[in-house]
C-alpha positions in Angstrom: 68.1 16.4 2.0 69.9 19.4 3.3 68.5 22.8 2.1 70.7 25.8 1.2 68.9 29.2 0.9 70.9 31.6 -1.2 70.1 35.3 -1.1 71.7 37.8 -3.5 71.7 41.3 -2.0 72.6 44.9 -2.9 72.1 47.8 -0.5 69.6 46.0 1.7 70.7 47.4 5.1 67.2 48.6 5.9 65.6 45.1 5.6 68.3 42.5 5.7 68.1 41.8 9.4 64.4 41.2 9.2 64.8 39.0 6.2 67.4 36.8 7.9 65.6 36.7 11.2 62.6 35.3 9.4 64.9 32.4 8.2 66.2 31.5 11.7 63.6 28.7 12.2 65.0 27.1 9.0 68.5 27.3 10.3 67.3 25.7 13.5 66.0 22.8 11.5 69.3 22.4 9.6 69.0 24.6 6.6 72.0 26.7 5.5 71.6 30.4 4.8 74.1 32.1 2.4 74.1 35.8 1.6 75.9 37.0 -1.4 76.6 40.7 -1.5 77.1 42.4 -4.9 79.1 45.4 -3.6 76.7 47.2 -1.3 77.6 50.7 -0.3 75.8 50.4 3.0 76.1 48.0 6.0 74.2 45.1 4.4 77.1 42.6 4.6 78.0 43.6 8.2 74.4 43.3 9.4 74.1 39.9 7.7 77.2 38.2 9.3 75.7 37.2 12.6 72.4 36.0 11.0 73.7 33.8 8.2 76.0 30.8 7.8 78.0 32.4 5.1 78.3 36.0 3.8 80.2 36.3 0.5 81.2 39.1 -1.8 80.7 38.7 -5.6 80.6 40.9 -8.6 77.3 42.7 -9.0 74.5 40.8 -10.8 71.9 38.4 -9.5 73.0 35.6 -11.7 76.7 35.9 -10.8 75.8 36.3 -7.1 73.5 33.3 -7.0 76.1 31.1 -8.8 78.7 32.2 -6.3 76.4 31.2 -3.4 75.6 27.8 -5.1 79.4 27.1 -5.5 79.9 27.1 -1.7 76.5 25.7 -0.7 76.5 22.3 1.1 72.9 21.5 0.5 71.3 18.9 -1.7 68.6 21.4 -2.6 69.3 25.0 -3.5 66.7 27.6 -2.9 67.1 31.1 -4.4 65.4 33.8 -2.4 65.1 37.6 -2.9 65.8 39.7 0.1 62.3 41.2 0.0 60.5 37.8 -0.2 59.3 35.8 2.7 58.9 32.0 2.6 55.9 30.3 4.2 56.6 28.8 7.6 56.9 25.2 6.4 58.7 25.9 3.1 61.5 23.5 3.8 59.2 20.5 4.5 57.1 21.4 1.4 60.1 21.5 -0.9 61.7 18.3 0.4 58.4 16.4 0.5 57.3 17.7 -2.9 60.5 16.7 -4.6 60.6 13.3 -2.8 57.1 12.4 -3.8 57.3 13.6 -7.4 59.6 13.0 -10.3 60.5 16.7 -10.4 63.9 18.1 -9.7 63.0 21.8 -9.4 60.1 24.1 -8.8 58.8 27.2 -7.3 56.1 28.6 -5.0 53.0 30.6 -5.8 53.5 34.3 -5.0 51.5 37.1 -3.4 52.4 40.7 -3.0 52.1 42.7 0.3 49.7 45.0 -1.6 46.1 45.5 -2.4 43.5 43.9 -4.7 45.1 44.9 -8.0 48.4 43.3 -7.0 46.5 40.2 -5.9 45.2 39.9 -9.5 48.7 40.3 -10.9 50.0 37.6 -8.5 47.2 35.2 -9.6 48.1 35.9 -13.3 51.8 35.3 -12.6 51.0 32.0 -10.9 48.7 30.8 -13.7 51.2 31.8 -16.4 54.0 30.0 -14.5 51.9 26.8 -14.4 51.1 27.0 -18.1 54.6 27.9 -19.3 56.7 26.0 -16.8 58.7 29.2 -16.3 59.5 30.5 -12.8 60.5 34.1 -11.8 62.8 35.1 -9.0 59.9 36.3 -6.9 58.6 32.8 -6.7 61.6 31.5 -4.7 62.9 29.0 -7.3 64.4 25.8 -5.8 66.3 23.0 -7.5 68.3 19.9 -6.7 72.1 20.4 -6.8 72.3 17.7 -9.4 69.9 19.4 -11.7 71.4 22.8 -11.1 74.8 21.5 -12.1 73.4 19.7 -15.2 71.8 23.0 -16.3 75.2 24.8 -15.7 73.7 27.2 -13.2 72.2 30.6 -14.0 73.3 32.1 -17.3 75.3 35.1 -16.2 73.2 37.7 -18.0 72.1 41.1 -16.7 68.3 40.3 -16.6 66.0 37.4 -17.1 68.4 34.9 -15.6 65.5 33.2 -13.9 63.6 32.8 -17.1 66.7 31.4 -18.8 67.5 28.9 -16.1 63.8 27.8 -16.1 64.1 27.1 -19.8 67.2 24.9 -19.2 65.6 23.0 -16.3 62.5 22.3 -18.3 64.6 20.1 -20.5 65.2 17.9 -17.4 61.7 18.0 -15.9 58.6 20.1 -15.5 58.6 22.3 -12.4 56.9 21.4 -9.2 54.4 24.2 -8.7 53.7 24.5 -5.0 50.4 26.2 -4.1 51.8 27.6 -0.8 52.6 31.2 -1.3 55.7 33.3 -0.7 55.1 36.9 0.1 57.1 39.5 -1.8 57.4 43.2 -1.5 55.4 45.5 -3.8 57.9 48.3 -3.3 58.7 48.6 -7.0 55.0 48.7 -7.9 54.4 51.4 -5.3 57.4 53.4 -6.5 56.7 53.4 -10.2 53.0 52.8 -10.4 50.8 49.8 -11.1 50.1 50.2 -14.9 53.6 51.5 -15.7 55.2 48.5 -14.0 52.8 46.0 -15.6 53.5 47.3 -19.1 57.2 47.5 -18.5 57.3 43.8 -17.4 55.3 42.7 -20.4 57.5 44.7 -22.8 60.7 43.4 -21.3 59.6 39.8 -21.3 58.4 40.0 -24.9 61.6 41.7 -26.0 63.7 39.0 -24.3 61.7 36.2 -26.0 62.4 37.9 -29.4 66.1 37.9 -28.7 66.8 41.4 -27.2 70.1 41.9 -25.4 69.6 41.3 -21.6 72.1 44.1 -20.8 70.0 46.6 -22.7 66.8 45.3 -21.1 68.4 45.7 -17.7 69.0 49.4 -18.4 65.3 49.8 -19.3 64.4 48.0 -16.1 66.5 50.6 -14.2 69.2 48.2 -13.2 72.8 48.2 -14.2 74.8 45.0 -13.5 78.0 47.1 -13.3 78.6 49.2 -10.3 79.0 52.9 -11.3 
């Protein structure tokens, strides 16, 4: 099964080359890498062109960008990766093998942060919660067969919590395959805003979403506007 790795980006010029170079072994093994730019004001797209199979432009918003990448992808399996997240070395084999051996059609990796002990505890809690609830977050490098992605009608094009919403749709098809191998994601937001403040913000936003709050309003509280100003 061919793997397509889809990366939504916005103003990632400082890190996009390193992110894509880390994926070069996957491309050598036949994976396809698609970068979807949401209107960067820096050189993100230009830097990505020689290191990806496709570099697309789409309206700003992770859900919109990831759906745009999925629309052109040639793979049987779609993997959605944040620009600041690194896959384990054998992620492609783990995904293919796991899906082939199980009755699952989607899944995610365990996650760890490139931070200290406190963030290690947070990552462990995220991984445990994901196993219990069957919900995957974007930091966990969600993957899904194209057939299941189409059956779920892709990511709901909302301003925030698109990963939670897609997980809920996919759970109606199968439980997720929860791989113990870990992706490594940046703790830059945690460092910028502080550990406790970020923990409470995440909890509050997730609770508000579960109670029916407007994702656009939640995105503003998160510090993210889906519409370029």
